[in-house]
N, C-alpha and C positions, 0 to 999 in steps of 0.2 A: 674212223677216218683221219688221216694226216692232216694237218692245219696246214697253207700256206708258208709258212716261217718252215713248215718240216719238207716241204716238198721239195721250197728253194735251197737250203739245206742239204739234202739228198743229192741234187742233180748235180749239187758241184762237189760234192765228194767232199762234204766239210772243209772246202780249202778256197782261200781267197778269189773268187775267178779273174781278179785283175794279179794281183803280184805272186797266187800259186802258194800263201802261207797257208798251211794246215792249222785250222781251230785248235788242235790239241797243241800245236808249242807258239800259242799266245798266252801270255796273262789275261787277257779281256777277248770276252765273246765276239765272237762275229756278228755280222747284222746282215738285216735283209735291207738290200740296196735298192731304191728306185732309179734304174739306170736313167730315166730323161723324170725330176723333179716333179713331183706333185705341185709346188709350186709354180710350172711350167706345165701343167695340165698335164704330167705322166701320171697315168694309171696305176692301180695298184691290182696288176694284175701276172700271173706269168710270164707274159713276153716283156714287161717292164723290168723285171724285179732280179738279182743277180747278189749271191752271196759275197761279203766284203769284210774283209779284215777293219778293225777298225783304226785304224792309221790310213787306210785305203779309201773308207765311206766319208771319214772327216776331212782326209785335203780333198776331196773331191767337191764334198756339198751339193751346193746343185749347177757343177759346170755339166756343161753337154760339150764344151769344147775348148782348147790351148790351143798356144801358137808351139810350131814345130821347133825346137831349138837352133835345128841346120839352116830352116829356108824364112823361120820369121812368120812363116803363113800357118793363118787360122784354119785347125780343121778341125772335126768331129772327133770325139775320145772314141778310145774304143768299146764295143759294145758285145757283151759278154752274148748277148742274143742272138746278135747277127753277122756277127764277125767269128773269124778264124784267131786262137788264140797264137799258133803257131806261125801263119803269117803274119804276126805283126812284133813276133818279140822271138828272142832266144835269149839262152841264157850263155854267158861268158861266163862261168866261173860262180859266185856270188852276185856278178853283176847282173842286171836285166837289159839288154840291148834293143832298141827297138830296131826291127828291119825298115818301117814305114814311118812316114809321117804322122801315122794315128800312131801309132807304140812308143814313137820319141815325146809326142804330147802328152800321152796320157801317163808314161814316167817320168816326165818332169811335174806336171799338172799332180800326180799322185806321191810324190816323192819318195816313189820304189828304190831309188837310188841314192837316198840320203844318208851319210856315214851310221848313222846308230841303226839304221834297217842292215845296211850291209854285215857291220859289224853282228848283228843279230845270224843274222843264216850263216855266217862263218860260223858262229858258236855249235851252231846246232847242225852244222854238217861235221863239226869237230869231232860231237858227241854221238855221233852216227846217224841223225836222222837225216830225212830227205827235204832238205830246206825249199827245194825249186819246185818239187810235184813232176820232176822227171825220173824219179825212180832209182 
């Protein structure tokens, strides 16, 4: 019988459910993230967990909300269990663009478009890898 961690990893296809980085393209192992942190009474259940790269997981921390950089409104962060990724995000080359306030706040809080992360995606694409999860 697979462990919870194995189920969460398999459900995500081995990719971060926030930035879509494949675990095989990361020097650090991906982690099981509590979408709502245990600190905030989040349960360790399949409905409250996702697969996240070490960078997204550490940047997210216990945050469940962030400020939309366009409107300065406080909005919830993207929830991989209840939100559809394509509704909130779109790739523009190696840059992730938020289609919604939720998407923009998530990109900002998780630092998905920091220079070093964009450079990493650019190198992956130059090497022929699928760095964005869109094939």
